[in-house]
N, CA, C and O atoms as a printed pandas DataFrame, in Angstrom:
     atom_number atom_name residue_name chain_id  residue_number  x_coord  y_coord  z_coord
0              1         N          UNK        A               1   12.425    2.050  -22.321
1              2        CA          UNK        A               1   11.933    2.637  -20.985
2              3         C          UNK        A               1   13.050    2.164  -20.018
3              4         O          UNK        A               1   13.744    1.237  -20.438
4              5         N          UNK        A               2   13.254    2.524  -19.120
5              6        CA          UNK        A               2   13.960    2.262  -18.066
6              7         C          UNK        A               2   13.674    1.615  -17.128
7              8         O          UNK        A               2   13.035    2.158  -16.227
8              9         N          UNK        A               3   14.104    0.043  -17.010
9             10        CA          UNK        A               3   13.316   -1.628  -16.214
10            11         C          UNK        A               3   12.498   -0.847  -14.841
11            12         O          UNK        A               3   11.356   -1.007  -14.411
12            13         N          UNK        A               4   14.058    0.399  -14.205
13            14        CA          UNK        A               4   13.462    0.780  -13.075
14            15         C          UNK        A               4   13.175    1.753  -12.840
15            16         O          UNK        A               4   13.001    2.428  -13.855
16            17         N          UNK        A               5   12.914    2.553  -11.420
17            18        CA          UNK        A               5   12.485    3.549  -11.519
18            19         C          UNK        A               5   12.877    4.444   -9.946
19            20         O          UNK        A               5   12.393    4.031   -8.892
20            21         N          UNK        A               6   13.493    5.276   -9.965
21            22        CA          UNK        A               6   14.081    5.537   -8.976
22            23         C          UNK        A               6   12.406    6.293   -7.696
23            24         O          UNK        A               6   11.236    6.424   -8.055
24            25         N          UNK        A               7   12.824    6.515   -6.721
25            26        CA          UNK        A               7   12.072    7.053   -6.179
26            27         C          UNK        A               7   11.603    8.480   -6.127
27            28         O          UNK        A               7   10.589    8.787   -5.499
28            29         N          UNK        A               8   12.649    9.737   -7.069
29            30        CA          UNK        A               8   12.204   10.491   -7.537
30            31         C          UNK        A               8   10.885   10.397   -8.830
31            32         O          UNK        A               8    9.772   10.920   -8.869
32            33         N          UNK        A               9   11.603    9.494   -9.793
33            34        CA          UNK        A               9   10.974    8.966  -10.683
34            35         C          UNK        A               9   10.142    8.354  -10.364
35            36         O          UNK        A               9    9.540    8.329  -11.438
36            37         N          UNK        A              10    9.339    7.578   -9.478
37            38        CA          UNK        A              10    8.075    7.097   -9.270
38            39         C          UNK        A              10    7.501    8.693   -8.231
39            40         O          UNK        A              10    6.614    9.052   -9.005
40            41         N          UNK        A              11    7.488    9.096   -7.794
41            42        CA          UNK        A              11    6.758   10.162   -7.098
42            43         C          UNK        A              11    6.511   11.581   -8.211
43            44         O          UNK        A              11    5.947   12.641   -7.939
44            45         N          UNK        A              12    7.106   11.187   -9.426
45            46        CA          UNK        A              12    6.899   12.145  -10.527
46            47         C          UNK        A              12    5.945   11.208  -11.458
47            48         O          UNK        A              12    5.341   11.749  -12.385
48            49         N          UNK        A              13    5.830   10.098  -11.273
49            50        CA          UNK        A              13    5.281    8.959  -12.016
50            51         C          UNK        A              13    3.617    9.348  -11.654
51            52         O          UNK        A              13    2.667    9.661  -12.373
52            53         N          UNK        A              14    3.776    9.164  -10.195
53            54        CA          UNK        A              14    2.242    8.912   -9.323
54            55         C          UNK        A              14    1.754   10.160   -9.076
55            56         O          UNK        A              14    0.660   10.356   -8.548
56            57         N          UNK        A              15    2.846   11.407   -9.590
57            58        CA          UNK        A              15    2.326   12.438   -9.038
58            59         C          UNK        A              15    1.922   13.091   -7.376
59            60         O          UNK        A              15    0.944   13.777   -7.082
60            61         N          UNK        A              16    3.145   12.560   -6.378
61            62        CA          UNK        A              16    3.310   13.120   -5.621
62            63         C          UNK        A              16    4.187   13.224   -5.094
63            64         O          UNK        A              16    5.236   13.468   -5.691
64            65         N          UNK        A              17    4.136   13.080   -3.698
65            66        CA          UNK        A              17    5.609   13.680   -3.097
66            67         C          UNK        A              17    7.096   12.634   -3.320
67            68         O          UNK        A              17    7.123   11.495   -3.787
68            69         N          UNK        A              18    7.839   13.167   -2.995
69            70        CA          UNK        A              18    8.615   11.801   -2.468
70            71         C          UNK        A              18    8.697   11.567   -1.002
71            72         O          UNK        A              18    9.226   10.564   -0.524
72            73         N          UNK        A              19    8.101   12.624   -0.228
73            74        CA          UNK        A              19    7.640   12.027    1.326
74            75         C          UNK        A              19    6.558   10.997    1.520
75            76         O          UNK        A              19    6.454   10.321    2.544
76            77         N          UNK        A              20    5.716   10.914    0.418
77            78        CA          UNK        A              20    4.102   10.145    0.240
78            79         C          UNK        A              20    5.043    9.051   -0.488
79            80         O          UNK        A              20    4.933    8.000    0.143
80            81         N          UNK        A              21    5.795    8.926   -1.418
81            82        CA          UNK        A              21    6.308    7.597   -1.850
82            83         C          UNK        A              21    7.274    6.402   -0.477
83            84         O          UNK        A              21    7.342    5.237   -0.086
84            85         N          UNK        A              22    7.872    7.876   -0.231
85            86        CA          UNK        A              22    8.519    6.637    1.562
86            87         C          UNK        A              22    7.299    6.303    2.441
87            88         O          UNK        A              22    7.169    5.271    3.099
88            89         N          UNK        A              23    6.649    7.062    2.380
89            90        CA          UNK        A              23    5.392    6.453    3.600
90            91         C          UNK        A              23    4.897    5.054    3.111
91            92         O          UNK        A              23    4.921    3.982    3.714
92            93         N          UNK        A              24    4.348    5.410    1.605
93            94        CA          UNK        A              24    3.383    3.866    1.346
94            95         C          UNK        A              24    5.068    3.064    1.029
95            96         O          UNK        A              24    4.780    2.283    0.122
96            97         N          UNK        A              25    6.123    2.936    1.224
97            98        CA          UNK        A              25    7.156    1.626    1.415
98            99         C          UNK        A              25    7.345    1.752    2.736
99           100         O          UNK        A              25    8.342    1.079    2.998
100          101         N          UNK        A              26    6.742    2.467    4.131
101          102        CA          UNK        A              26    6.583    1.612    5.087
102          103         C          UNK        A              26    5.469    1.605    5.470
103          104         O          UNK        A              26    5.339    1.462    6.686
104          105         N          UNK        A              27    4.414    1.729    4.770
105          106        CA          UNK        A              27    3.254    2.009    5.341
106          107         C          UNK        A              27    1.901    0.895    4.715
107          108         O          UNK        A              27    0.738    0.785    5.104
108          109         N          UNK        A              28    2.608    0.222    3.671
109          110        CA          UNK        A              28    1.436   -0.028    2.838
110          111         C          UNK        A              28    2.340   -1.020    1.831
111          112         O          UNK        A              28    3.488   -0.669    1.557
112          113         N          UNK        A              29    1.839   -2.170    1.330
113          114        CA          UNK        A              29    2.368   -3.083    0.414
114          115         C          UNK        A              29    2.651   -2.904   -1.175
115          116         O          UNK        A              29    2.417   -3.669   -2.111
116          117         N          UNK        A              30    3.315   -1.447   -1.130
117          118        CA          UNK        A              30    3.578   -1.209   -2.341
118          119         C          UNK        A              30    4.548   -1.934   -3.207
119          120         O          UNK        A              30    5.497   -2.255   -2.491
120          121         N          UNK        A              31    4.677   -2.220   -4.083
121          122        CA          UNK        A              31    5.549   -3.402   -4.644
122          123         C          UNK        A              31    7.051   -2.719   -4.762
123          124         O          UNK        A              31    7.252   -2.352   -5.919
124          125         N          UNK        A              32    7.734   -2.554   -4.213
125          126        CA          UNK        A              32    9.391   -1.800   -4.119
126          127         C          UNK        A              32   10.595   -3.055   -3.611
127          128         O          UNK        A              32   10.446   -4.081   -2.949
128          129         N          UNK        A              33   11.387   -2.651   -4.031
129          130        CA          UNK        A              33   12.924   -3.811   -3.974
130          131         C          UNK        A              33   13.778   -2.085   -3.385
131          132         O          UNK        A              33   13.732   -0.867   -3.554
132          133         N          UNK        A              34   14.283   -2.862   -2.849
133          134        CA          UNK        A              34   15.726   -2.693   -1.767
134          135         C          UNK        A              34   17.388   -2.949   -2.712
135          136         O          UNK        A              34   17.894   -4.071   -2.746
136          137         N          UNK        A              35   17.833   -2.136   -3.180
137          138        CA          UNK        A              35   19.042   -2.564   -3.977
138          139         C          UNK        A              35   20.153   -1.464   -3.322
139          140         O          UNK        A              35   20.379   -0.280   -3.574
140          141         N          UNK        A              36   20.803   -2.536   -2.248
141          142        CA          UNK        A              36   22.037   -1.266   -1.444
142          143         C          UNK        A              36   20.925   -0.897   -0.969
143          144         O          UNK        A              36   19.868   -1.526   -0.928
144          145         N          UNK        A              37   21.210    0.337   -0.535
145          146        CA          UNK        A              37   20.081    1.631   -0.024
146          147         C          UNK        A              37   19.197    2.214   -0.224
147          148         O          UNK        A              37   18.548    2.878    0.586
148          149         N          UNK        A              38   18.875    1.960   -2.181
149          150        CA          UNK        A              38   18.192    2.600   -2.252
150          151         C          UNK        A              38   16.713    1.555   -2.856
151          152         O          UNK        A              38   16.668    0.330   -2.961
152          153         N          UNK        A              39   15.813    2.406   -3.118
153          154        CA          UNK        A              39   14.408    1.717   -3.318
154          155         C          UNK        A              39   13.888    2.389   -4.582
155          156         O          UNK        A              39   13.454    3.519   -4.806
156          157         N          UNK        A              40   14.132    1.018   -5.532
157          158        CA          UNK        A              40   13.537    0.989   -6.924
158          159         C          UNK        A              40   12.163    0.145   -7.017
159          160         O          UNK        A              40   11.761   -0.706   -6.224
160          161         N          UNK        A              41   11.430    0.704   -8.435
161          162        CA          UNK        A              41   10.155    0.508   -8.717
162          163         C          UNK        A              41   10.251    0.306  -10.057
163          164         O          UNK        A              41   11.100    0.740  -10.835
164          165         N          UNK        A              42    8.879   -0.708  -10.353
165          166        CA          UNK        A              42    8.885   -1.145  -11.424
166          167         C          UNK        A              42    7.576   -0.528  -12.094
167          168         O          UNK        A              42    6.456   -0.694  -11.612
168          169         N          UNK        A              43    7.754   -0.024  -12.898
169          170        CA          UNK        A              43    6.727    0.929  -13.288
170          171         C          UNK        A              43    5.381   -0.166  -13.419
171          172         O          UNK        A              43    4.264    0.127  -12.991
172          173         N          UNK        A              44    5.701   -1.454  -14.079
173          174        CA          UNK        A              44    4.283   -2.546  -14.327
174          175         C          UNK        A              44    3.888   -2.799  -13.045
175          176         O          UNK        A              44    2.705   -3.023  -12.787
176          177         N          UNK        A              45    4.875   -2.786  -12.083
177          178        CA          UNK        A              45    4.366   -3.398  -10.643
178          179         C          UNK        A              45    4.263   -2.203  -10.151
179          180         O          UNK        A              45    4.840   -2.347   -9.073
180          181         N          UNK        A              46    3.870   -0.942  -10.206
181          182        CA          UNK        A              46    3.028   -0.277   -9.236
182          183         C          UNK        A              46    1.480    0.275  -10.385
183          184         O          UNK        A              46    0.378    0.464   -9.870
184          185         N          UNK        A              47    1.666    0.412  -11.575
185          186        CA          UNK        A              47    0.955   -0.013  -11.766
186          187         C          UNK        A              47   -0.813   -1.067  -11.803
187          188         O          UNK        A              47   -2.039   -0.977  -11.873
188          189         N          UNK        A              48    0.317   -1.961  -11.694
189          190        CA          UNK        A              48   -0.889   -3.399  -11.303
190          191         C          UNK        A              48   -1.897   -3.335   -9.674
191          192         O          UNK        A              48   -2.982   -3.823   -9.356
192          193         N          UNK        A              49   -0.645   -2.278   -8.772
193          194        CA          UNK        A              49   -0.647   -2.538   -7.431
194          195         C          UNK        A              49   -1.995   -1.379   -7.419
195          196         O          UNK        A              49   -3.008   -1.768   -6.836
196          197         N          UNK        A              50   -2.018   -0.256   -7.921
197          198        CA          UNK        A              50   -2.919    0.938   -8.159
198          199         C          UNK        A              50   -4.357    0.236   -8.922
199          200         O          UNK        A              50   -5.574    0.275   -8.738
200          201         N          UNK        A              51   -3.839   -0.116   -9.438
201          202        CA          UNK        A              51   -5.122   -1.321  -10.172
202          203         C          UNK        A              51   -6.105   -2.273   -9.334
203          204         O          UNK        A              51   -7.333   -2.363   -9.345
204          205         N          UNK        A              52   -5.212   -2.887   -8.673
205          206        CA          UNK        A              52   -5.767   -3.960   -7.898
206          207         C          UNK        A              52   -6.876   -2.939   -6.593
207          208         O          UNK        A              52   -7.781   -3.468   -5.949
208          209         N          UNK        A              53   -6.556   -1.720   -6.503
209          210        CA          UNK        A              53   -7.488   -1.380   -5.598
210          211         C          UNK        A              53   -6.285   -0.556   -3.949
211          212         O          UNK        A              53   -6.473    0.367   -3.156
212          213         N          UNK        A              54   -5.031   -1.668   -4.199
213          214        CA          UNK        A              54   -4.437   -1.928   -3.082
214          215         C          UNK        A              54   -4.422   -0.482   -2.545
215          216         O          UNK        A              54   -4.991   -0.157   -1.503
216          217         N          UNK        A              55   -3.820    0.251   -3.232
217          218        CA          UNK        A              55   -2.857    2.090   -3.085
218          219         C          UNK        A              55   -4.201    2.415   -2.546
219          220         O          UNK        A              55   -4.075    3.601   -2.240
220          221         N          UNK        A              56   -5.197    2.125   -2.302
221          222        CA          UNK        A              56   -5.994    2.861   -1.779
222          223         C          UNK        A              56   -6.358    1.920   -0.201
223          224         O          UNK        A              56   -7.205    2.309    0.603
224          225         N          UNK        A              57   -5.920    1.257   -0.104
225          226        CA          UNK        A              57   -6.286    0.000    1.250
226          227         C          UNK        A              57   -5.653    0.446    2.369
227          228         O          UNK        A              57   -4.720    1.198    2.087
228          229         N          UNK        A              58   -5.843    0.225    3.772
229          230        CA          UNK        A              58   -5.625    1.120    4.962
230          231         C          UNK        A              58   -3.932    0.066    5.015
231          232         O          UNK        A              58   -3.763   -1.099    4.653
232          233         N          UNK        A              59   -2.815    1.158    5.669
233          234        CA          UNK        A              59   -2.349    0.834    5.747
234          235         C          UNK        A              59   -1.798   -0.773    6.448
235          236         O          UNK        A              59   -2.458   -1.155    7.414
236          237         N          UNK        A              60   -0.698   -1.631    6.006
237          238        CA          UNK        A              60    0.004   -2.582    6.349
238          239         C          UNK        A              60    0.231   -2.822    8.045
239          240         O          UNK        A              60   -0.049   -3.867    8.632
240          241         N          UNK        A              61    0.715   -1.789    8.570
241          242        CA          UNK        A              61    1.331   -1.116    9.820
242          243         C          UNK        A              61   -0.181   -0.516   10.472
243          244         O          UNK        A              61   -1.046   -0.076    9.715
244          245         N          UNK        A              62   -0.306   -0.548   11.486
245          246        CA          UNK        A              62   -0.885    0.135   12.121
246          247         C          UNK        A              62    0.069    0.257   13.637
247          248         O          UNK        A              62    0.529   -0.603   14.389
248          249         N          UNK        A              63    0.098    1.743   13.646
249          250        CA          UNK        A              63    0.922    2.314   14.921
250          251         C          UNK        A              63   -0.127    2.003   16.039
251          252         O          UNK        A              63   -1.220    1.555   15.691
252          253         N          UNK        A              64    0.171    2.237   17.494
253          254        CA          UNK        A              64   -0.794    2.700   18.513
254          255         C          UNK        A              64   -1.059    4.000   18.840
255          256         O          UNK        A              64   -0.167    4.773   19.188
256          257         N          UNK        A              65   -2.039    4.259   18.769
257          258        CA          UNK        A              65   -2.569    5.603   19.218
258          259         C          UNK        A              65   -2.511    6.137   20.678
259          260         O          UNK        A              65   -3.082    5.727   21.689
260          261         N          UNK        A              66   -1.712    7.098   20.502
261          262        CA          UNK        A              66   -0.880    8.125   21.962
262          263         C          UNK        A              66   -2.542    8.102   22.809
263          264         O          UNK        A              66   -3.582    7.995   22.158
264          265         N          UNK        A              67   -2.521    8.202   24.078
265          266        CA          UNK        A              67   -3.447    8.401   24.689
266          267         C          UNK        A              67   -3.470   10.188   25.302
267          268         O          UNK        A              67   -2.431   10.602   25.815
268          269         N          UNK        A              68   -4.251   10.797   25.237
269          270        CA          UNK        A              68   -3.939   12.015   25.624
270          271         C          UNK        A              68   -4.383   12.837   26.513
271          272         O          UNK        A              68   -3.865   13.946   26.642
């Protein structure tokens, strides 16, 4: 097995879109490592993140809501 997953491989592994992976990187504490310009993931760390319940927790960043 490869030691690192790319965004595309991580999306395929998690059965989500690449956009979802980028959203998780931006809005949650998914264990991701930036290598140069690329995001990389360790399968074991992502599995542990999901098992810990953090994958379903609220985002780490809250954006101010716009008033209408």
